[in-house]
C-alpha positions in Angstrom: -28.3 5.9 -5.9 -25.2 3.8 -5.9 -23.0 3.9 -9.0 -22.6 0.8 -11.1 -19.4 -1.0 -10.1 -17.2 -2.1 -13.0 -16.5 -5.9 -13.0 -12.8 -6.0 -12.0 -13.3 -3.4 -9.3 -16.2 -5.4 -8.0 -14.1 -8.6 -7.9 -11.3 -6.8 -6.1 -13.8 -5.5 -3.5 -15.2 -8.9 -3.0 -11.7 -10.5 -2.6 -10.7 -7.9 -0.1 -13.9 -8.4 1.9 -13.3 -12.2 1.9 -9.7 -11.8 3.0 -10.7 -9.4 5.8 -13.4 -11.6 7.0 -11.1 -14.7 6.9 -8.6 -12.9 9.0 -11.0 -12.6 11.9 -12.5 -16.0 11.4 -9.1 -17.7 11.7 -8.1 -15.5 14.6 -11.3 -16.4 16.4 -10.6 -20.1 16.0 -6.9 -19.6 16.8 -5.9 -21.7 13.8 -3.9 -19.4 11.5 -2.6 -15.9 11.8 -3.2 -14.6 8.3 -1.3 -11.3 9.1 1.8 -13.4 9.5 1.1 -15.8 6.7 0.0 -13.3 4.1 1.4 -9.9 5.2 4.6 -9.0 3.5 7.7 -9.2 5.7 11.0 -7.4 5.0 12.6 -9.6 2.3 15.7 -10.3 4.5 13.5 -11.5 7.3 13.2 -15.3 7.9 9.4 -14.8 7.8 9.4 -13.5 4.3 7.8 -15.8 1.6 7.6 -15.0 -2.1 3.7 -15.2 -2.2 3.6 -12.3 0.3 4.6 -9.9 -2.5 1.0 -10.2 -3.8 -1.0 -11.5 -0.8 -0.2 -8.5 1.3 -2.4 -6.4 -0.9 -5.5 -8.2 0.4 -4.6 -7.9 4.1 -5.5 -5.0 6.3 -4.5 -4.1 9.8 -7.9 -3.0 11.2 -11.4 -2.0 10.1 -10.6 1.7 9.4 -7.6 0.7 7.2 -9.8 -1.7 5.3 -12.8 0.7 5.1 -10.9 3.7 3.7 -9.0 1.6 1.1 -12.2 0.0 -0.1 -14.1 3.2 -0.1 -11.4 4.8 -2.4 -11.5 1.7 -4.6 -15.3 2.0 -4.9 -15.2 5.7 -5.5 -12.4 5.9 -8.2 -11.8 2.3 -9.4 -14.8 1.9 -11.8 -14.1 5.2 -13.7 -10.5 4.3 -14.2 -11.3 0.7 -15.2 -13.9 1.9 -17.8 -11.3 4.1 -19.4 -8.3 1.8 -19.3 -10.1 -1.5 -19.9 -9.7 -4.8 -18.0 -6.1 -5.7 -18.9 -4.5 -2.3 -18.3 -6.5 -1.8 -15.1 -5.3 -5.1 -13.7 -1.7 -4.1 -14.6 -2.2 -0.7 -12.9 -3.6 -2.2 -9.7 -1.0 -4.9 -9.2 1.8 -2.9 -10.7 1.1 -0.1 -8.2 0.9 -2.6 -5.4 4.3 -4.1 -6.5 5.8 -0.6 -6.8 4.6 0.1 -3.2 6.3 -3.1 -2.0 9.6 -2.3 -3.7 9.9 1.4 -2.6 8.8 0.6 0.9 11.4 -2.2 1.3 14.1 -0.2 -0.5 13.7 2.5 2.1 13.6 -0.2 4.8 16.8 -1.6 3.5 18.6 1.8 3.6 17.3 2.4 7.1 18.2 -1.1 8.3 21.8 -0.9 6.9 22.2 2.6 8.5 21.0 1.3 11.9 23.3 -1.8 11.7 26.3 0.3 10.9 25.5 3.0 13.5 25.3 0.3 16.3 28.1 -1.8 14.9 26.0 -4.9 14.9 27.3 -8.3 13.6 25.2 -10.6 11.4 24.5 -12.9 14.4 23.3 -9.9 16.5 21.0 -8.8 13.7 19.6 -12.3 13.5 18.9 -12.3 17.2 17.1 -8.9 17.0 15.1 -10.1 14.0 14.0 -13.2 15.8 12.4 -11.3 18.7 9.0 -9.7 18.9 8.9 -5.9 18.4 9.7 -3.9 21.5 11.1 -7.0 23.2 14.7 -6.0 22.5 16.9 -3.2 23.8 15.2 0.1 23.1 18.1 1.2 21.0 17.2 -1.5 18.4 13.4 -1.0 18.3 13.5 0.6 14.8 15.5 -2.3 13.4 13.3 -4.9 15.1 10.2 -3.2 13.6 11.7 -3.4 10.1 12.3 -7.2 10.5 9.3 -8.2 12.5 6.2 -6.2 11.4 4.7 -7.2 8.1 3.5 -4.7 5.5 -0.3 -5.0 4.8 -2.9 -3.3 2.7 -4.1 -2.3 -0.7 -3.0 1.3 -0.2 -0.2 1.2 -2.8 -2.6 -0.1 -5.4 -5.2 2.5 -4.3 -2.7 5.3 -4.7 -1.9 4.1 -8.2 -5.7 4.3 -9.0 -5.9 7.8 -7.4 -3.1 9.1 -9.5 -4.6 7.5 -12.6 -8.0 9.1 -11.8 -6.4 12.5 -11.4 -4.6 12.1 -14.8 -7.7 10.8 -16.7 -10.3 13.0 -15.0 -8.3 16.2 -14.1 -11.4 18.4 -13.9 -13.5 16.1 -11.8 -14.5 17.9 -8.7 -13.9 16.1 -5.4 -15.4 17.2 -2.1 -12.9 17.2 0.8 -14.0 16.0 4.2 -11.8 18.5 6.0 -12.0 21.3 5.1 -15.4 20.6 3.3 -14.5 22.4 0.1 -14.7 21.2 -3.6 -11.4 20.8 -5.3 -10.6 19.5 -8.8 -8.7 16.2 -9.0 -5.8 17.8 -10.8 -5.1 19.8 -7.6 -6.3 17.4 -5.0 -4.2 14.4 -6.0 -0.8 16.3 -6.2 -1.5 18.0 -2.9 -2.3 14.6 -1.3 1.0 13.2 -2.8 3.0 16.1 -1.4 1.5 15.6 2.0 2.5 11.9 1.9 6.0 12.8 0.8 6.3 15.2 3.8 5.2 12.6 6.3 7.5 10.0 4.7 10.5 12.2 5.0 9.5 13.5 8.5 9.4 9.9 9.8 7.6 10.9 12.9 7.8 8.5 15.9 4.7 6.5 16.3 3.6 7.0 12.7 3.0 3.4 11.5 1.6 4.4 8.1 3.7 3.1 5.2 4.0 6.5 3.4 6.8 5.3 1.1 4.5 2.4 0.0 1.8 5.0 -0.9 4.4 7.0 -2.9 5.6 3.9 -4.7 2.1 3.0 -5.8 1.5 6.6 -6.9 4.8 6.6 -8.9 3.9 3.5 -10.8 0.4 4.8 -11.5 1.8 8.0 -12.9 4.4 6.2 -15.1 1.9 3.7 -16.5 -0.9 6.2 -17.3 1.6 8.6 -18.8 2.7 5.9 -21.2 -0.8 4.7 -22.0 -2.1 8.3 -22.6 0.4 8.6 -25.5 -1.3 5.6 -27.1 -4.9 6.5 -26.4 -6.1 4.9 -29.7 -4.8 1.5 -28.5 -6.9 1.5 -25.3 -9.5 -1.3 -25.1 
C-alpha cells in the first residue's frame, strides 16, 4: 500500500514530472531546448541567467537521473515535511538546492582559475573556449570547456538536504540497502553515503559526470538548518 504523500512533497513531485515531460515535448517539436534555457550554467558563462539558480532544480539529464531523485523525494520527503511543517520544509528544499549550486560553482571557479593559470590563457582565449561546444576545442582545454558549456541540472542537491534531514530526525529508522541487501539505520547509512560522495568528489575521476560537490552542498545546508531547528523544537509548526 502506498504511503500518503504530504502536500508540498506531492506538489514538488508533480512539478518535476511536468518539467521532465516538457523537456521531451519541446525537444520533439524542436522549439526550445529546456536544458539550455533552464539548466544552470557556470555564472561566468554567457549562457548563465539568474532564473537558472532555481529552475535547474526541476531539470534532469535523463530518466534514471529523474527517477532516482523522485524516488528519494517520495520515500523521505513526506516524513521530513510532516515534522518540519510547510514553511521550514520549503526552506530546506530550496535552501539545499541553492547550497548545491553555490558549492558546485565555487569548486568550478577554483578549477577554472587553476586551468586558466596553468595554460596561461588570456581573457579572449577563455571567451573563445567558452563559446565552443564541449570537446570541440583542443583536448588540453576540455575540462575548462566543460565548466563553461555544460549546465548543472537536477534536484539532487535538494534531495541530499532532505536525506540528511531524515537521518537527523529519524536516526533509528531502518533502511534496506539495494547492494548489499542489508538493513541499516539512517544514522549510519546517511553519513556513510556522504563520505562516499566526498571521496568521489575529491577523486574527480575522468568520465564521472556526477556533480558530487552539489550533493555535498545540499547535504551541508540540510545539516545546518536541521541542527538549528532542532534546538527550537517547540517552535516547529
